C-alpha positions as CSV (number, residue, x, y, z in Angstrom):
1,M,149.1,60.3,63.4
2,H,147.9,58.2,66.3
3,D,149.0,54.7,67.2
4,A,146.5,52.0,66.6
5,K,145.3,51.7,70.2
6,T,144.7,55.5,70.5
7,Q,142.8,55.6,67.2
8,R,140.6,52.7,68.4
9,L,139.7,54.7,71.5
10,I,139.0,57.9,69.5
11,D,136.8,55.9,67.2
12,A,135.0,54.4,70.2
13,I,134.3,57.9,71.7
14,E,132.9,59.2,68.5
15,Q,130.8,56.1,67.6
16,N,129.3,55.6,71.1
17,Q,128.2,59.2,71.4
18,S,126.9,59.2,67.8
19,W,124.7,56.1,68.2
20,F,123.5,57.3,71.7
21,L,122.2,60.5,70.2
22,I,120.7,58.7,67.2
23,A,118.8,56.4,69.6
24,L,117.3,59.4,71.4
25,G,116.5,61.0,68.1
26,R,114.7,57.9,66.8
27,A,112.7,57.7,70.0
28,G,111.7,61.3,69.4
29,G,110.5,60.6,65.8
30,G,113.2,62.7,64.1
31,E,114.1,62.5,60.4
32,E,117.1,60.3,60.0
33,R,119.8,60.1,57.3
34,S,122.4,57.3,57.4
35,D,124.7,56.6,54.5
36,A,128.4,56.6,53.8
37,G,128.7,60.3,53.9
38,L,126.3,61.5,56.7
39,L,124.6,60.4,59.8
40,W,122.0,62.6,61.4
41,N,118.6,62.7,63.2
42,I,116.8,66.0,63.1
43,G,113.4,67.1,64.2
44,G,112.6,64.9,67.2
45,S,113.7,67.2,70.0
46,P,113.1,70.7,71.2
47,I,116.8,70.9,72.2
48,D,119.4,71.9,69.6
49,Y,122.0,69.5,70.9
50,H,119.7,66.5,70.1
51,N,118.8,67.6,66.5
52,C,122.2,66.6,65.4
53,V,124.6,65.7,62.6
54,V,127.0,63.2,64.2
55,R,129.0,61.9,61.3
56,A,130.3,63.5,58.1
57,D,132.7,62.0,55.5
58,L,132.4,64.6,52.8
59,T,134.5,66.1,50.1
60,P,135.2,69.9,49.6
61,E,132.8,69.6,46.6
62,T,129.9,68.0,48.6
63,A,130.3,69.6,52.1
64,N,128.4,72.9,51.5
65,A,125.4,71.2,50.0
66,A,125.2,68.8,53.0
67,I,125.4,71.7,55.4
68,Q,122.7,73.6,53.6
69,E,120.5,70.4,53.5
70,S,120.8,70.0,57.2
71,I,119.7,73.7,57.7
72,L,116.7,73.1,55.4
73,I,115.6,70.1,57.4
74,M,116.0,71.9,60.7
75,D,113.9,74.8,59.4
76,A,111.3,72.4,58.0
77,H,110.9,70.8,61.4
78,G,110.9,74.2,63.1
79,V,113.9,73.3,65.4
80,A,117.3,74.5,66.3
81,G,120.1,72.0,65.6
82,S,123.8,71.2,65.7
83,W,126.7,69.5,64.2
84,H,128.9,67.5,66.6
85,V,132.3,67.7,64.8
86,G,134.8,65.0,65.9
87,P,138.2,64.2,64.6
88,S,137.0,61.8,62.0
89,M,134.8,64.3,60.2
90,R,135.8,65.5,56.8
91,P,136.6,67.8,55.1
92,A,139.2,69.3,57.4
93,D,137.8,72.8,57.0
94,L,134.3,71.7,58.0
95,P,134.3,74.0,61.0
96,Q,135.0,77.0,58.8
97,R,132.3,76.0,56.4
98,L,129.7,75.7,59.2
99,L,130.6,79.1,60.6
100,A,130.3,80.6,57.1
101,H,126.8,79.1,56.8
102,G,125.7,80.9,60.1
103,F,126.4,78.2,62.7
104,I,127.6,79.3,66.1
105,D,130.7,77.8,67.8
106,G,129.2,76.1,70.9
107,G,132.5,75.0,72.4
108,T,134.2,71.7,72.9
109,E,133.5,68.5,74.9
110,P,136.7,66.6,75.9
111,G,136.4,63.0,74.6
112,M,137.7,60.6,77.3
113,A,138.1,56.8,77.5
114,M,139.4,54.3,80.0
115,D,140.3,50.6,80.2
116,L,137.8,49.2,82.7
117,R,140.4,46.6,83.8
118,M,142.1,49.5,85.5
119,L,139.0,50.5,87.5
120,G,139.8,50.9,91.2
121,D,137.8,50.5,94.3
122,D,134.8,52.5,95.2
123,P,135.7,56.2,95.6
124,P,135.0,58.0,98.9
125,A,131.3,59.0,99.2
126,P,128.9,60.0,101.9
127,P,127.8,57.1,104.0
128,D,124.1,57.9,103.5
129,L,124.4,57.9,99.7
130,A,122.4,55.1,97.9
131,I,122.8,54.4,94.2
132,T,120.1,52.4,92.5
133,T,119.1,51.6,88.9
134,V,115.9,53.0,87.4
135,E,113.5,50.0,86.9
136,S,110.0,51.5,86.9
137,D,108.1,54.5,85.6
138,E,108.0,55.9,89.1
139,D,111.8,55.7,89.3
140,L,112.1,57.3,85.9
141,D,109.9,60.2,87.0
142,V,112.2,60.9,90.0
143,W,115.3,60.5,87.7
144,T,113.8,63.0,85.2
145,E,112.9,65.6,87.8
146,T,116.4,65.3,89.3
147,L,118.1,65.9,85.9
148,A,115.7,68.8,85.3
149,R,117.0,70.6,88.4
150,G,120.0,72.0,86.5
151,F,121.4,69.9,83.7
152,G,121.8,71.5,80.2
153,A,118.6,73.2,79.2
154,G,117.0,72.5,82.6
155,P,113.4,71.2,82.8
156,Q,112.9,71.2,79.1
157,E,115.8,68.9,78.4
158,G,115.3,66.8,81.5
159,R,111.7,66.0,80.7
160,W,112.3,65.4,77.0
161,V,115.2,62.9,77.9
162,G,113.0,61.2,80.4
163,E,110.2,60.8,77.9
164,M,112.6,59.3,75.4
165,Y,113.9,56.8,77.9
166,R,110.3,55.9,78.6
167,R,109.7,55.2,74.9
168,I,112.9,53.2,74.6
169,G,112.0,51.1,77.6
170,L,113.5,50.2,81.0
171,D,113.6,46.4,80.6
172,K,116.9,44.5,80.8
173,S,117.1,44.0,77.1
174,S,117.5,47.8,76.5
175,S,120.9,49.1,75.5
176,M,120.6,51.8,78.3
177,R,120.7,51.6,82.1
178,H,119.9,54.6,84.2
179,Y,121.2,55.4,87.7
180,L,119.8,57.5,90.5
181,G,121.7,58.7,93.6
182,R,119.8,59.5,96.8
183,L,121.5,61.3,99.7
184,A,119.7,60.6,103.0
185,G,116.7,59.5,100.9
186,Q,116.6,62.6,98.7
187,P,117.4,62.3,94.9
188,V,120.5,64.3,94.1
189,A,122.3,62.6,91.1
190,T,121.8,60.9,87.8
191,A,123.7,58.9,85.2
192,T,123.0,56.9,82.1
193,A,125.1,54.0,80.7
194,F,124.7,53.2,76.9
195,Y,125.9,49.8,75.9
196,G,126.7,50.3,72.2
197,V,129.2,49.5,69.4
198,G,131.6,47.6,71.6
199,S,132.0,50.1,74.5
200,V,129.9,51.6,77.3
201,G,129.3,55.3,77.2
202,L,128.3,57.4,80.1
203,Y,125.8,60.3,79.7
204,F,123.8,62.7,81.8
205,I,126.1,62.5,84.8
206,F,124.7,65.2,87.0
207,T,124.6,66.2,90.7
208,V,122.3,68.9,92.0
209,S,124.2,72.0,93.0
210,E,123.6,71.7,96.8
211,A,125.1,68.2,96.9
212,R,128.3,68.8,94.8
213,R,131.9,68.4,96.0
214,R,131.1,65.4,98.2
215,G,132.1,62.6,95.9
216,I,128.6,61.8,94.6
217,G,129.4,62.3,90.9
218,A,132.4,60.0,91.2
219,A,130.4,57.4,93.1
220,I,127.5,57.2,90.6
221,T,130.0,57.1,87.7
222,H,131.9,54.3,89.4
223,A,128.7,52.3,90.0
224,A,127.9,52.5,86.3
225,L,131.4,51.5,85.3
226,S,131.4,48.6,87.7
227,D,128.2,47.2,86.2
228,A,129.6,47.6,82.7
229,Y,132.7,45.7,83.7
230,R,130.6,42.8,85.1
231,A,128.6,42.8,81.9
232,G,131.8,42.1,80.0
233,Y,132.7,45.6,78.7
234,R,136.4,46.6,78.8
235,V,136.3,50.1,77.3
236,A,134.3,53.1,78.7
237,V,133.9,56.4,77.0
238,L,132.4,59.8,77.8
239,C,132.4,63.4,76.7
240,S,133.1,65.6,79.7
241,S,132.1,69.0,80.9
242,D,134.9,71.2,82.2
243,M,133.5,70.7,85.7
244,G,133.7,66.9,85.5
245,R,137.0,66.4,83.8
246,S,139.1,66.2,87.0
247,V,136.6,63.7,88.5
248,Y,136.9,61.4,85.5
249,R,140.6,61.6,85.5
250,R,140.8,60.4,89.1
251,L,138.6,57.5,88.1
252,G,141.1,56.5,85.3
253,F,139.8,58.3,82.2
254,V,142.2,59.8,79.8
255,E,141.5,62.5,77.3
256,Y,142.0,61.5,73.7
257,C,140.1,64.0,71.5
258,S,137.6,66.8,71.4
259,I,134.1,67.0,70.0
260,R,133.3,70.5,68.9
261,L,129.7,71.7,68.8
262,Y,128.3,74.0,66.1
263,E,124.8,75.3,66.7
264,W,122.1,76.5,64.3
265,R,119.5,78.9,65.6
266,R,116.4,79.5,63.6
267,K,116.1,83.1,62.3
268,S,113.0,84.9,63.7
269,T,110.4,85.8,61.1
């Protein structure tokens, strides 16, 4: 059992990621289900990570049918997909059931959170690093091509994400704000802040390989956190890669949970 504060932070991590992924799926035109037992958006992306089940409050009697239904929808849309299994998902043996249905264990993402009132001063960074927000289609094109240089599924994911951001919109009323880092004028880093369900979540934090280990990832993360604090947010959350975990800890993030990914691959015909 967790104390009340820890449980609130775990809930914030799960909920922010869930609604961020749902927002992207909606922009992609995926098929959505949202009820007391399940939350998913499937069919709007070419990337398995984004055709996703993000909430499940099921019983041992209903879990297998829900898993099979998600597979049928993935197959109907002709996409690979995933379940993002966080600590709130039920039943407790959901991972074993997913594996039994043919899902593949895709590993874990550490779920981290921090109190933005504890945010320190700007971390050390190269003097010729400039961090700006994405405010035009031209900025978004640069952001997209930067992400495509190595994040996740590479160009396919980068360009899909960029197109979803274009559909969602870049105006100040949007729940998302995107950041671009330029080193000596050359684009080298990206980040997105999602303002949702009472917290700010950070996503697509990426630095191109040739510019890593110079404090750029920490700097662009800190810039997004500072803006969120000024906007009135006091809790920040993210799901880290193994590479980024130490960077986020130095900024003040603490690991509270894990989100485990289970991936569905379509069978070849």
